[in-house]
PALUM-487769 format. One record per residue (C-alpha): x, y, z; residue number from 1; residue in three letters. Coordinates in Angstrom, 1 decimal. Example, Ala and Ser with C-alpha at 12.3 -4.5 7.8 and 13.67 -1.06 7.14 Angstrom:
2
@c1 12.3&c2 -4.5&c3 7.8&nr 1&rest ala
@c1 13.7&c2 -1.1&c3 7.1&nr 2&rest ser
This chain:
339
@c1 13.0&c2 42.2&c3 0.2&nr 1&rest unk
@c1 12.2&c2 39.6&c3 2.8&nr 2&rest unk
@c1 11.1&c2 40.8&c3 6.2&nr 3&rest unk
@c1 12.1&c2 38.5&c3 9.0&nr 4&rest unk
@c1 10.7&c2 38.7&c3 12.6&nr 5&rest unk
@c1 12.5&c2 37.3&c3 15.6&nr 6&rest unk
@c1 10.7&c2 35.9&c3 18.7&nr 7&rest unk
@c1 13.0&c2 36.3&c3 21.6&nr 8&rest unk
@c1 10.5&c2 35.0&c3 24.2&nr 9&rest unk
@c1 9.2&c2 32.1&c3 22.1&nr 10&rest unk
@c1 11.6&c2 29.3&c3 21.6&nr 11&rest unk
@c1 9.5&c2 27.1&c3 19.3&nr 12&rest unk
@c1 9.4&c2 29.6&c3 16.4&nr 13&rest unk
@c1 12.5&c2 31.8&c3 16.1&nr 14&rest unk
@c1 12.1&c2 33.4&c3 12.7&nr 15&rest unk
@c1 9.3&c2 34.0&c3 10.2&nr 16&rest unk
@c1 9.9&c2 34.7&c3 6.5&nr 17&rest unk
@c1 7.3&c2 37.1&c3 5.0&nr 18&rest unk
@c1 8.7&c2 37.1&c3 1.5&nr 19&rest unk
@c1 6.0&c2 36.1&c3 -1.1&nr 20&rest unk
@c1 6.2&c2 32.8&c3 -2.9&nr 21&rest unk
@c1 8.2&c2 33.1&c3 -6.1&nr 22&rest unk
@c1 6.0&c2 33.7&c3 -9.1&nr 23&rest unk
@c1 7.2&c2 30.6&c3 -10.9&nr 24&rest unk
@c1 5.6&c2 28.4&c3 -8.1&nr 25&rest unk
@c1 2.3&c2 30.4&c3 -7.7&nr 26&rest unk
@c1 0.3&c2 28.0&c3 -9.8&nr 27&rest unk
@c1 1.4&c2 24.9&c3 -7.8&nr 28&rest unk
@c1 -1.3&c2 23.2&c3 -5.8&nr 29&rest unk
@c1 -1.6&c2 20.5&c3 -3.1&nr 30&rest unk
@c1 -2.7&c2 17.1&c3 -4.4&nr 31&rest unk
@c1 -6.3&c2 16.8&c3 -3.2&nr 32&rest unk
@c1 -9.8&c2 17.2&c3 -4.5&nr 33&rest unk
@c1 -9.2&c2 20.9&c3 -5.1&nr 34&rest unk
@c1 -6.2&c2 20.4&c3 -7.3&nr 35&rest unk
@c1 -6.5&c2 22.7&c3 -10.4&nr 36&rest unk
@c1 -5.0&c2 21.8&c3 -13.8&nr 37&rest unk
@c1 -6.1&c2 21.9&c3 -17.4&nr 38&rest unk
@c1 -4.5&c2 18.5&c3 -18.0&nr 39&rest unk
@c1 -5.3&c2 16.5&c3 -14.8&nr 40&rest unk
@c1 -8.2&c2 15.7&c3 -12.6&nr 41&rest unk
@c1 -7.5&c2 14.5&c3 -9.0&nr 42&rest unk
@c1 -10.1&c2 12.6&c3 -6.8&nr 43&rest unk
@c1 -9.9&c2 10.9&c3 -3.5&nr 44&rest unk
@c1 -10.1&c2 7.2&c3 -4.5&nr 45&rest unk
@c1 -10.4&c2 5.7&c3 -1.0&nr 46&rest unk
@c1 -9.5&c2 6.3&c3 2.6&nr 47&rest unk
@c1 -8.8&c2 3.8&c3 5.4&nr 48&rest unk
@c1 -10.5&c2 4.8&c3 8.8&nr 49&rest unk
@c1 -8.6&c2 2.2&c3 10.9&nr 50&rest unk
@c1 -6.2&c2 -0.5&c3 9.9&nr 51&rest unk
@c1 -5.3&c2 -3.8&c3 11.5&nr 52&rest unk
@c1 -2.5&c2 -3.5&c3 14.0&nr 53&rest unk
@c1 0.0&c2 -5.6&c3 11.9&nr 54&rest unk
@c1 -0.6&c2 -3.5&c3 8.7&nr 55&rest unk
@c1 1.4&c2 -0.2&c3 8.3&nr 56&rest unk
@c1 0.2&c2 -0.3&c3 4.7&nr 57&rest unk
@c1 -3.6&c2 -0.2&c3 4.9&nr 58&rest unk
@c1 -4.1&c2 0.4&c3 1.1&nr 59&rest unk
@c1 -2.4&c2 -1.8&c3 -1.5&nr 60&rest unk
@c1 -2.6&c2 -2.1&c3 -5.3&nr 61&rest unk
@c1 -1.8&c2 -5.3&c3 -7.2&nr 62&rest unk
@c1 -2.0&c2 -6.4&c3 -10.9&nr 63&rest unk
@c1 -4.7&c2 -8.9&c3 -11.9&nr 64&rest unk
@c1 -5.9&c2 -10.6&c3 -15.0&nr 65&rest unk
@c1 -7.1&c2 -8.7&c3 -18.2&nr 66&rest unk
@c1 -4.5&c2 -6.0&c3 -17.5&nr 67&rest unk
@c1 -6.6&c2 -4.9&c3 -14.5&nr 68&rest unk
@c1 -5.5&c2 -3.3&c3 -11.2&nr 69&rest unk
@c1 -7.1&c2 -4.2&c3 -7.9&nr 70&rest unk
@c1 -7.0&c2 -1.8&c3 -5.0&nr 71&rest unk
@c1 -7.1&c2 -3.5&c3 -1.6&nr 72&rest unk
@c1 -8.2&c2 -1.5&c3 1.4&nr 73&rest unk
@c1 -8.4&c2 -2.2&c3 5.1&nr 74&rest unk
@c1 -12.1&c2 -1.2&c3 5.3&nr 75&rest unk
@c1 -12.9&c2 -1.4&c3 9.0&nr 76&rest unk
@c1 -14.6&c2 1.6&c3 10.5&nr 77&rest unk
@c1 -14.7&c2 0.5&c3 14.2&nr 78&rest unk
@c1 -13.7&c2 -2.4&c3 16.4&nr 79&rest unk
@c1 -16.6&c2 -4.5&c3 15.1&nr 80&rest unk
@c1 -15.6&c2 -4.2&c3 11.5&nr 81&rest unk
@c1 -11.8&c2 -4.1&c3 12.1&nr 82&rest unk
@c1 -10.4&c2 -6.7&c3 9.7&nr 83&rest unk
@c1 -12.9&c2 -6.1&c3 6.9&nr 84&rest unk
@c1 -11.5&c2 -5.6&c3 3.4&nr 85&rest unk
@c1 -12.7&c2 -3.7&c3 0.3&nr 86&rest unk
@c1 -11.5&c2 -4.5&c3 -3.2&nr 87&rest unk
@c1 -11.9&c2 -2.3&c3 -6.2&nr 88&rest unk
@c1 -11.3&c2 -3.6&c3 -9.8&nr 89&rest unk
@c1 -10.0&c2 -1.1&c3 -12.3&nr 90&rest unk
@c1 -9.7&c2 -1.3&c3 -16.1&nr 91&rest unk
@c1 -7.0&c2 0.0&c3 -18.3&nr 92&rest unk
@c1 -8.4&c2 3.6&c3 -18.2&nr 93&rest unk
@c1 -8.5&c2 3.7&c3 -14.4&nr 94&rest unk
@c1 -12.3&c2 3.2&c3 -14.2&nr 95&rest unk
@c1 -13.8&c2 1.1&c3 -11.4&nr 96&rest unk
@c1 -15.6&c2 -1.8&c3 -13.0&nr 97&rest unk
@c1 -16.4&c2 -3.8&c3 -9.9&nr 98&rest unk
@c1 -16.0&c2 -3.9&c3 -6.2&nr 99&rest unk
@c1 -16.1&c2 -6.6&c3 -3.5&nr 100&rest unk
@c1 -16.5&c2 -6.3&c3 0.2&nr 101&rest unk
@c1 -15.2&c2 -9.1&c3 2.4&nr 102&rest unk
@c1 -16.3&c2 -9.0&c3 6.1&nr 103&rest unk
@c1 -14.0&c2 -10.2&c3 8.8&nr 104&rest unk
@c1 -14.6&c2 -13.9&c3 9.0&nr 105&rest unk
@c1 -12.9&c2 -17.3&c3 9.4&nr 106&rest unk
@c1 -11.7&c2 -17.4&c3 5.8&nr 107&rest unk
@c1 -8.7&c2 -15.6&c3 4.3&nr 108&rest unk
@c1 -9.0&c2 -14.5&c3 0.7&nr 109&rest unk
@c1 -6.0&c2 -15.4&c3 -1.5&nr 110&rest unk
@c1 -5.9&c2 -13.9&c3 -5.0&nr 111&rest unk
@c1 -4.4&c2 -16.5&c3 -7.4&nr 112&rest unk
@c1 -4.7&c2 -15.7&c3 -11.1&nr 113&rest unk
@c1 -8.3&c2 -15.9&c3 -12.2&nr 114&rest unk
@c1 -9.5&c2 -16.9&c3 -8.7&nr 115&rest unk
@c1 -10.0&c2 -15.9&c3 -5.1&nr 116&rest unk
@c1 -9.3&c2 -18.9&c3 -3.0&nr 117&rest unk
@c1 -10.9&c2 -18.7&c3 0.5&nr 118&rest unk
@c1 -8.8&c2 -20.7&c3 3.0&nr 119&rest unk
@c1 -9.4&c2 -21.7&c3 6.6&nr 120&rest unk
@c1 -8.5&c2 -24.5&c3 9.0&nr 121&rest unk
@c1 -12.0&c2 -26.0&c3 8.6&nr 122&rest unk
@c1 -13.0&c2 -25.7&c3 5.0&nr 123&rest unk
@c1 -12.0&c2 -23.8&c3 1.8&nr 124&rest unk
@c1 -13.7&c2 -22.8&c3 -1.5&nr 125&rest unk
@c1 -13.1&c2 -20.4&c3 -4.4&nr 126&rest unk
@c1 -14.7&c2 -18.1&c3 -6.9&nr 127&rest unk
@c1 -13.8&c2 -16.4&c3 -10.2&nr 128&rest unk
@c1 -14.3&c2 -12.7&c3 -9.2&nr 129&rest unk
@c1 -11.0&c2 -11.5&c3 -10.7&nr 130&rest unk
@c1 -11.8&c2 -13.1&c3 -14.0&nr 131&rest unk
@c1 -15.5&c2 -12.3&c3 -14.5&nr 132&rest unk
@c1 -17.0&c2 -10.8&c3 -11.3&nr 133&rest unk
@c1 -18.7&c2 -14.1&c3 -10.3&nr 134&rest unk
@c1 -18.8&c2 -14.5&c3 -6.6&nr 135&rest unk
@c1 -20.6&c2 -17.9&c3 -6.6&nr 136&rest unk
@c1 -19.1&c2 -20.2&c3 -4.1&nr 137&rest unk
@c1 -17.4&c2 -23.2&c3 -5.8&nr 138&rest unk
@c1 -16.2&c2 -26.2&c3 -3.9&nr 139&rest unk
@c1 -12.8&c2 -27.9&c3 -4.2&nr 140&rest unk
@c1 -11.9&c2 -31.5&c3 -4.7&nr 141&rest unk
@c1 -10.7&c2 -32.5&c3 -1.2&nr 142&rest unk
@c1 -8.1&c2 -35.2&c3 -0.6&nr 143&rest unk
@c1 -7.1&c2 -37.1&c3 2.5&nr 144&rest unk
@c1 -9.8&c2 -35.6&c3 4.7&nr 145&rest unk
@c1 -9.4&c2 -38.6&c3 7.1&nr 146&rest unk
@c1 -5.6&c2 -38.3&c3 7.1&nr 147&rest unk
@c1 -5.1&c2 -41.9&c3 6.0&nr 148&rest unk
@c1 -2.6&c2 -41.2&c3 3.2&nr 149&rest unk
@c1 0.8&c2 -42.4&c3 4.1&nr 150&rest unk
@c1 3.8&c2 -40.0&c3 3.7&nr 151&rest unk
@c1 4.8&c2 -41.5&c3 0.3&nr 152&rest unk
@c1 1.3&c2 -41.0&c3 -1.1&nr 153&rest unk
@c1 1.3&c2 -37.4&c3 0.0&nr 154&rest unk
@c1 4.8&c2 -36.8&c3 -1.4&nr 155&rest unk
@c1 3.8&c2 -38.2&c3 -4.8&nr 156&rest unk
@c1 0.7&c2 -36.0&c3 -5.0&nr 157&rest unk
@c1 2.7&c2 -32.9&c3 -4.1&nr 158&rest unk
@c1 5.5&c2 -33.8&c3 -6.5&nr 159&rest unk
@c1 3.2&c2 -34.3&c3 -9.4&nr 160&rest unk
@c1 1.2&c2 -31.1&c3 -8.7&nr 161&rest unk
@c1 4.3&c2 -29.0&c3 -8.3&nr 162&rest unk
@c1 5.4&c2 -30.2&c3 -11.8&nr 163&rest unk
@c1 2.1&c2 -30.0&c3 -13.6&nr 164&rest unk
@c1 -0.3&c2 -27.6&c3 -11.8&nr 165&rest unk
@c1 -1.0&c2 -24.1&c3 -13.0&nr 166&rest unk
@c1 -1.0&c2 -22.8&c3 -9.4&nr 167&rest unk
@c1 -0.1&c2 -24.4&c3 -6.1&nr 168&rest unk
@c1 0.6&c2 -23.2&c3 -2.5&nr 169&rest unk
@c1 0.7&c2 -24.4&c3 1.1&nr 170&rest unk
@c1 -0.9&c2 -23.3&c3 4.3&nr 171&rest unk
@c1 0.0&c2 -24.4&c3 7.8&nr 172&rest unk
@c1 -2.0&c2 -24.1&c3 11.0&nr 173&rest unk
@c1 -2.3&c2 -25.4&c3 14.6&nr 174&rest unk
@c1 -5.6&c2 -26.8&c3 15.9&nr 175&rest unk
@c1 -6.3&c2 -28.5&c3 19.2&nr 176&rest unk
@c1 -2.5&c2 -28.8&c3 19.9&nr 177&rest unk
@c1 -2.1&c2 -30.6&c3 16.6&nr 178&rest unk
@c1 0.0&c2 -29.5&c3 13.6&nr 179&rest unk
@c1 -1.5&c2 -29.4&c3 10.1&nr 180&rest unk
@c1 -0.7&c2 -28.4&c3 6.6&nr 181&rest unk
@c1 -2.9&c2 -27.8&c3 3.5&nr 182&rest unk
@c1 -1.7&c2 -28.2&c3 0.0&nr 183&rest unk
@c1 -3.8&c2 -26.3&c3 -2.6&nr 184&rest unk
@c1 -3.3&c2 -26.9&c3 -6.3&nr 185&rest unk
@c1 -5.1&c2 -26.1&c3 -9.6&nr 186&rest unk
@c1 -4.9&c2 -29.0&c3 -12.0&nr 187&rest unk
@c1 -7.2&c2 -30.3&c3 -14.8&nr 188&rest unk
@c1 -9.3&c2 -27.1&c3 -14.5&nr 189&rest unk
@c1 -10.2&c2 -28.0&c3 -10.9&nr 190&rest unk
@c1 -9.0&c2 -26.7&c3 -7.5&nr 191&rest unk
@c1 -7.8&c2 -29.5&c3 -5.2&nr 192&rest unk
@c1 -7.0&c2 -29.4&c3 -1.5&nr 193&rest unk
@c1 -5.0&c2 -32.1&c3 0.2&nr 194&rest unk
@c1 -5.0&c2 -32.2&c3 4.0&nr 195&rest unk
@c1 -1.9&c2 -33.3&c3 5.9&nr 196&rest unk
@c1 -1.3&c2 -34.0&c3 9.6&nr 197&rest unk
@c1 2.3&c2 -33.0&c3 10.5&nr 198&rest unk
@c1 4.6&c2 -34.0&c3 13.4&nr 199&rest unk
@c1 5.6&c2 -30.4&c3 14.0&nr 200&rest unk
@c1 4.6&c2 -27.0&c3 12.7&nr 201&rest unk
@c1 5.8&c2 -26.4&c3 9.1&nr 202&rest unk
@c1 6.8&c2 -23.0&c3 8.0&nr 203&rest unk
@c1 5.8&c2 -22.1&c3 4.5&nr 204&rest unk
@c1 8.5&c2 -20.3&c3 2.5&nr 205&rest unk
@c1 7.6&c2 -17.3&c3 0.4&nr 206&rest unk
@c1 8.1&c2 -19.2&c3 -2.8&nr 207&rest unk
@c1 5.5&c2 -21.8&c3 -1.9&nr 208&rest unk
@c1 2.9&c2 -19.4&c3 -0.3&nr 209&rest unk
@c1 -0.2&c2 -17.9&c3 -2.0&nr 210&rest unk
@c1 1.3&c2 -14.4&c3 -1.5&nr 211&rest unk
@c1 3.6&c2 -14.9&c3 -4.5&nr 212&rest unk
@c1 0.7&c2 -14.8&c3 -6.9&nr 213&rest unk
@c1 -0.4&c2 -11.3&c3 -5.7&nr 214&rest unk
@c1 1.8&c2 -8.9&c3 -7.7&nr 215&rest unk
@c1 1.7&c2 -5.8&c3 -5.4&nr 216&rest unk
@c1 2.9&c2 -2.7&c3 -7.2&nr 217&rest unk
@c1 2.1&c2 -0.1&c3 -4.6&nr 218&rest unk
@c1 1.6&c2 0.2&c3 -0.9&nr 219&rest unk
@c1 0.6&c2 3.3&c3 1.1&nr 220&rest unk
@c1 2.7&c2 4.0&c3 4.2&nr 221&rest unk
@c1 6.0&c2 3.0&c3 2.6&nr 222&rest unk
@c1 8.8&c2 5.2&c3 4.1&nr 223&rest unk
@c1 12.1&c2 6.3&c3 2.5&nr 224&rest unk
@c1 14.7&c2 8.8&c3 3.5&nr 225&rest unk
@c1 15.3&c2 9.6&c3 -0.1&nr 226&rest unk
@c1 13.0&c2 11.2&c3 -2.6&nr 227&rest unk
@c1 11.6&c2 8.7&c3 -5.1&nr 228&rest unk
@c1 13.5&c2 8.6&c3 -8.4&nr 229&rest unk
@c1 10.4&c2 9.6&c3 -10.4&nr 230&rest unk
@c1 9.9&c2 12.7&c3 -8.4&nr 231&rest unk
@c1 11.9&c2 15.9&c3 -8.6&nr 232&rest unk
@c1 12.2&c2 18.6&c3 -5.9&nr 233&rest unk
@c1 12.1&c2 21.9&c3 -7.8&nr 234&rest unk
@c1 12.2&c2 24.3&c3 -4.9&nr 235&rest unk
@c1 11.5&c2 25.2&c3 -1.3&nr 236&rest unk
@c1 9.9&c2 28.3&c3 0.1&nr 237&rest unk
@c1 10.8&c2 28.7&c3 3.8&nr 238&rest unk
@c1 8.0&c2 30.2&c3 6.0&nr 239&rest unk
@c1 9.0&c2 29.8&c3 9.7&nr 240&rest unk
@c1 12.1&c2 28.5&c3 11.5&nr 241&rest unk
@c1 10.9&c2 26.3&c3 14.3&nr 242&rest unk
@c1 11.8&c2 23.7&c3 16.8&nr 243&rest unk
@c1 10.6&c2 20.1&c3 16.3&nr 244&rest unk
@c1 11.6&c2 16.6&c3 17.4&nr 245&rest unk
@c1 12.8&c2 13.4&c3 15.9&nr 246&rest unk
@c1 11.4&c2 10.4&c3 17.8&nr 247&rest unk
@c1 13.9&c2 7.5&c3 17.5&nr 248&rest unk
@c1 11.9&c2 4.8&c3 19.3&nr 249&rest unk
@c1 13.2&c2 1.5&c3 20.6&nr 250&rest unk
@c1 13.8&c2 3.0&c3 24.0&nr 251&rest unk
@c1 16.3&c2 5.6&c3 22.7&nr 252&rest unk
@c1 14.0&c2 8.6&c3 23.1&nr 253&rest unk
@c1 14.5&c2 11.4&c3 20.7&nr 254&rest unk
@c1 16.0&c2 14.8&c3 20.1&nr 255&rest unk
@c1 15.0&c2 18.3&c3 19.2&nr 256&rest unk
@c1 16.3&c2 20.5&c3 16.4&nr 257&rest unk
@c1 15.6&c2 23.8&c3 14.6&nr 258&rest unk
@c1 15.0&c2 24.1&c3 10.9&nr 259&rest unk
@c1 12.9&c2 26.0&c3 8.4&nr 260&rest unk
@c1 9.4&c2 24.7&c3 7.6&nr 261&rest unk
@c1 7.7&c2 25.8&c3 4.4&nr 262&rest unk
@c1 6.3&c2 24.8&c3 1.1&nr 263&rest unk
@c1 8.0&c2 22.3&c3 -1.2&nr 264&rest unk
@c1 7.5&c2 22.3&c3 -5.0&nr 265&rest unk
@c1 7.8&c2 19.1&c3 -6.9&nr 266&rest unk
@c1 7.4&c2 17.6&c3 -10.4&nr 267&rest unk
@c1 6.8&c2 14.1&c3 -11.7&nr 268&rest unk
@c1 5.6&c2 12.6&c3 -15.0&nr 269&rest unk
@c1 2.1&c2 11.3&c3 -15.6&nr 270&rest unk
@c1 0.8&c2 10.4&c3 -19.1&nr 271&rest unk
@c1 4.1&c2 11.7&c3 -20.5&nr 272&rest unk
@c1 3.3&c2 15.1&c3 -19.2&nr 273&rest unk
@c1 4.7&c2 17.2&c3 -16.3&nr 274&rest unk
@c1 2.6&c2 16.9&c3 -13.2&nr 275&rest unk
@c1 3.5&c2 19.7&c3 -10.7&nr 276&rest unk
@c1 2.4&c2 19.8&c3 -7.1&nr 277&rest unk
@c1 3.1&c2 21.5&c3 -3.8&nr 278&rest unk
@c1 3.5&c2 20.1&c3 -0.3&nr 279&rest unk
@c1 2.6&c2 22.2&c3 2.9&nr 280&rest unk
@c1 4.4&c2 22.1&c3 6.2&nr 281&rest unk
@c1 7.5&c2 20.5&c3 4.8&nr 282&rest unk
@c1 11.0&c2 20.4&c3 6.3&nr 283&rest unk
@c1 14.0&c2 19.3&c3 4.3&nr 284&rest unk
@c1 17.1&c2 17.9&c3 6.0&nr 285&rest unk
@c1 20.5&c2 17.1&c3 4.5&nr 286&rest unk
@c1 22.8&c2 15.0&c3 6.6&nr 287&rest unk
@c1 26.4&c2 13.8&c3 6.1&nr 288&rest unk
@c1 25.5&c2 10.2&c3 6.8&nr 289&rest unk
@c1 23.1&c2 10.4&c3 3.8&nr 290&rest unk
@c1 25.5&c2 11.9&c3 1.4&nr 291&rest unk
@c1 23.7&c2 15.3&c3 1.9&nr 292&rest unk
@c1 20.8&c2 14.0&c3 -0.1&nr 293&rest unk
@c1 17.5&c2 15.7&c3 0.8&nr 294&rest unk
@c1 15.2&c2 13.9&c3 3.2&nr 295&rest unk
@c1 11.6&c2 15.1&c3 3.6&nr 296&rest unk
@c1 9.6&c2 15.5&c3 6.7&nr 297&rest unk
@c1 6.3&c2 17.2&c3 7.7&nr 298&rest unk
@c1 5.7&c2 18.9&c3 11.0&nr 299&rest unk
@c1 2.1&c2 19.8&c3 11.8&nr 300&rest unk
@c1 2.9&c2 22.3&c3 14.6&nr 301&rest unk
@c1 6.0&c2 23.8&c3 16.2&nr 302&rest unk
@c1 7.3&c2 21.5&c3 18.9&nr 303&rest unk
@c1 5.7&c2 18.4&c3 17.3&nr 304&rest unk
@c1 7.5&c2 15.3&c3 16.2&nr 305&rest unk
@c1 8.6&c2 15.2&c3 12.5&nr 306&rest unk
@c1 7.0&c2 12.6&c3 10.3&nr 307&rest unk
@c1 9.0&c2 11.2&c3 7.4&nr 308&rest unk
@c1 7.3&c2 12.2&c3 4.1&nr 309&rest unk
@c1 7.4&c2 10.1&c3 1.0&nr 310&rest unk
@c1 5.7&c2 11.6&c3 -2.2&nr 311&rest unk
@c1 4.9&c2 8.2&c3 -3.5&nr 312&rest unk
@c1 3.2&c2 7.6&c3 -6.9&nr 313&rest unk
@c1 2.2&c2 4.6&c3 -8.9&nr 314&rest unk
@c1 2.0&c2 5.5&c3 -12.6&nr 315&rest unk
@c1 0.1&c2 3.3&c3 -14.9&nr 316&rest unk
@c1 1.2&c2 3.1&c3 -18.6&nr 317&rest unk
@c1 -2.4&c2 3.9&c3 -19.4&nr 318&rest unk
@c1 -2.4&c2 7.7&c3 -18.6&nr 319&rest unk
@c1 -3.5&c2 7.6&c3 -14.9&nr 320&rest unk
@c1 -1.7&c2 7.4&c3 -11.6&nr 321&rest unk
@c1 -2.2&c2 6.9&c3 -7.9&nr 322&rest unk
@c1 -0.7&c2 9.1&c3 -5.2&nr 323&rest unk
@c1 -0.6&c2 8.6&c3 -1.4&nr 324&rest unk
@c1 0.4&c2 11.5&c3 0.9&nr 325&rest unk
@c1 -0.2&c2 9.4&c3 4.0&nr 326&rest unk
@c1 -0.9&c2 5.7&c3 4.8&nr 327&rest unk
@c1 -4.6&c2 6.1&c3 5.0&nr 328&rest unk
@c1 -5.3&c2 8.1&c3 1.8&nr 329&rest unk
@c1 -5.1&c2 7.2&c3 -1.9&nr 330&rest unk
@c1 -5.7&c2 9.7&c3 -4.7&nr 331&rest unk
@c1 -6.5&c2 8.9&c3 -8.3&nr 332&rest unk
@c1 -4.9&c2 11.3&c3 -10.9&nr 333&rest unk
@c1 -6.3&c2 11.1&c3 -14.5&nr 334&rest unk
@c1 -5.1&c2 12.8&c3 -17.6&nr 335&rest unk
@c1 -8.4&c2 14.6&c3 -18.6&nr 336&rest unk
@c1 -7.9&c2 14.4&c3 -22.4&nr 337&rest unk
@c1 -7.6&c2 10.6&c3 -22.5&nr 338&rest unk
@c1 -10.2&c2 8.8&c3 -24.5&nr 339&rest unk
């Protein structure tokens, strides 16, 4: 029988459940380096120390050539290195085959098919690291560097390139109070760059930007009020009923509430096998406005603000997966019997 204590003088914790964890959940573990399983091995793949202010998703994963995945990490460790990036290339088995560190500099690295195109408002170049690991700087064929093309010449070059090029994208920038646009295109096995001077700033739509070539399949820090469809909540073991807060933001303040915090037990599928795990310090809320579907939060200590929790996985079809319990951590989960 459960023994429950009441704290009349302490308002943050009002009840404690001393019942043991049900036996069916006794073998569930948190997802970290100490995870124990005969089928799976868990390792911390990478961790962001700090992230750029505009990036709530400091770790991203995108698909690349040769059926590879590339993990993209905000790699800064202090203010001097803030804005540095680390890239890891993984093969079909989830093994790291190469890595690339790009220090914060004047160029922006765009992943486009077989290439990394380094762009800036002064010069640009490319290499073939995604294809073959080569980081040799290769120059582009530059057009209209003196801005003497008339609008019709520029229009015809763009029209032809959009029709016949394997890749193309635009970049816009402002320099010395002037407005400029760059048109990058890959044609006849060469990268070209045409410079343009514009009458006003030109916004580049998503469908003409370089970002469309980076097929991102996973981001850490993504939030959701509903449990992912590939994750099943099996059970919840309450441990203490406590007060915590929801911070609304936007000048609206927040509010306090009481609920049970405890351990949550979950299941997903990796390598066509059940992968079971436990989450500590979990609170489950069900609200009418959400159709009484469970929303997950974690609260570190009684009286703290609740943080929305999203048990987010990316499962490869090749028997491994990535998991992120928080924006700055990414774990690799491998099926240990794979060959």
